[in-house]
N, C-alpha and C positions, 0 to 999 in steps of 0.2 A: 258408513253407519257403524257405531260402536255397539257390539253385541254384548248383552249382559247375560251371564250364566248364573242361575240361582241354585245353590247347592244346599240340600237339606241332609246334613251328615253330622253325627255327633262325635266322630273320632277326630280329635284335633290334628293328629299327625297326618291322616289321610286328607283332611280338609286343606291343610297347608300345602300338601303335595299337589292336590288338584288345582289349587290357586296358582301355584308356581308354574305348573304345566300349561294352564290356560292363559296365564298372563304373558307367557313367552310368545303366544300367538295373538297378542293384543286384545284378548277378550277381557271384559270387565267381569269380576266375580263378586257376587254378594251371597249372604247367608243369614238365616235368622239367628239372633243372639239369645232368643228366648223361645223354647220349644212349645210354650203355651200360646204364642202369638205368631205362628208361622204365616198365617194368611195376611196378617197386618204387614209383615215384612215383604211378602210376595206382592201385595198391592203397592207398597212404597217403591219397590225397585223395578216393577213392570218388566220382568226378564223376557228374553227371547227364547230361552231354553231352561228347563229345570232338570236337575239330577236329584234323585231321592234314594236314600238307603231304606231298607225295610225295617230294621230294628232300630227304633228311636225312642227317646224319652217321651213320656206323656201318651202320645198316640203313634201307631206304626206308620210306615210309609204308604201303605194301602189307604189309610184314612186321609192322608194329605193329598194323595193322587185323586181321590174321589172329590175332595174339597176344591182342588184346583180345576178339575174337569167341570165342576158345576158353574164356573165363571170364566173359563178360558180354554182355548184350543192350543195353547202353547205346547211345543214338543216336550215330551217327558221321557227321560231315560232313568231306569232303575239301576242302581248299583248295589249288589248284594252278595254276601258270602254264602247265602242259602242256595242250594243247587237242586231243590226239589222241583220237578216239572210243574207242579201245581202252583208254585209261587210265580213262575213265569206266566202261566195261564191266567192266574188271578190278576197280575199286573196288566196284562194285555186287555183283559176283559174290562178293567177299570179305566182304560183309555191311554195306557202307556204306549210309547212308540218304539221302545227298545228295552232290552234287559241285558245288562252286562254283569257277568259273574266275577267276583273278587277271588283271588288277586287278578288284576288285569294289566295288560301292557298299556302304558300311558300313550304311546304313539298310536296304538289301535283305537283307544278311546277318543283321542283328539281327531282322528280321521272320521270316526263316527259322528262326532259333534259337527265337524265341518260339512260333512255330507248332509246331515239333517238340516243344518242352518241354510245351506245352499238350496236344498230342495224346498224348504219352507218359505224362504224370503226372496229368492232370486229366480225361481222357476217361472218362466214366461210362457203364457199360453197364446196360441194363434187366434183363438176365438173366445169371446166372453161367455157364451152359453152353448151347451150341447143338448140336443133333444134325444131322449132315449126312452122308448116305451111310454110315450105320453108324459114323461117327466122332463123337467128342465133342470139341467145341472149348471149352476152358476159358478164359473171358474174363478170369479173374483172373491165371492163370499164363502165358497165351499158349501153352499146350501143346495138341497135337492127339493124341488117343488113338484107336487102332483095333486090334482083334485082338491086344491085349497089347503093341502097339508104341506108342512115343511119339516125337514130333518136336517140337523147339522152333524157333520162327520168330523172326526179327528183328522189331522194332516195325513197320516198313513192311510186311513180308510178312504179319504177323498182321492189321494194319489193313486191307490190301487184301482178304484172305480174309474177314474179318468183314463188310466192306461188301458183298462179292459174295454171301456166303451169306445175309445178311439179305434179299437180293433174288433168291433162288434162282429160276432159270428166267426171269429178267428181265434185259435188257441194261443194264449200267452203262457210260455213255460214258467214253472216255478223258479228256475234258475234266472230267467230274464227279469222276473218281478223282483227277486231278491237283489239282483245287481242294480236295478233301477232305484230300489228303495234304500239300500244300504251300501252301495258302491262296491263292496267286496263281500260276497256271500260266504267266503271262507270262514268268517267269524260269526255267522248267524246260525243259531239253532233252527232246524227245520220247523219246530213247533211255533216259532215266532210268526212266520208267515201264515201258518194254519190258523193261529189265534186271531190274527188281523182279518183274515177272510171270514172267519166265523162271526166276528163282531160286526163286520160290514153287512153280512146277510141279516143279522139280527136287527140292525138299524133299518135296512131296506124293507124289512117285513112290515114296518108301519105304513109303507106306501104300496104294499102288495107287490114288491119288486124282488124279493129274496130269490125267487126261482129264476130271475134273470141272470144270476151268476152261477154258472155250472162248473162242476169239477170234472175234468177229463183225466181219469185215473192213469197215473204214470206219465202224463203229458203236461198238465197244468190247468189253467182256468180259462173260461170264456164267458164274455157277456153276450147274451143272445137276445134276439127280438122275440118278445112274447106275443 
């Protein structure tokens, strides 16, 4: 399957460099030509992964992340020269899966893309449904069902939950989670995982399950039986 990477970036030199780097790995690359109609281009190309800069014409990257998340759970990677921790937290809270600071090493970025695509589209589950605290976790749709209510998680949120629930009442270390999520935690800011966990708990609160994910200080996280 040919994977399409949709890049929302207004720097033409960086855009071309990204296209060249991704094309070498046989990825198809698309981008909006009019920053007033980004969502039209997104719908047309139906990408498997999106890269977004923060500083853009018309609207910033946070706006487009919000718009994409309203219609799709496609993996999203932010690329930004801004290094303020709140930018990363904002991106993660809006549903981004990763945040890469410019300037970046192209090989590292490609490795992140490959890991995210592999995790999203080729990860095979041994069972279709997991039951946890009277909730049903559908491994095919990524949905969580309980008491007639349904919530949908992003790819990272769902992956974290599925890993923790498979080890219910056992601690999963932060290091292990980061290795599973991003292949090499050497390039991951510790705040990235924290933001994902925080957002997961916020989502689970709609089903009164937020307390089912506990933090073991200095050790990691654990899904517990309530």
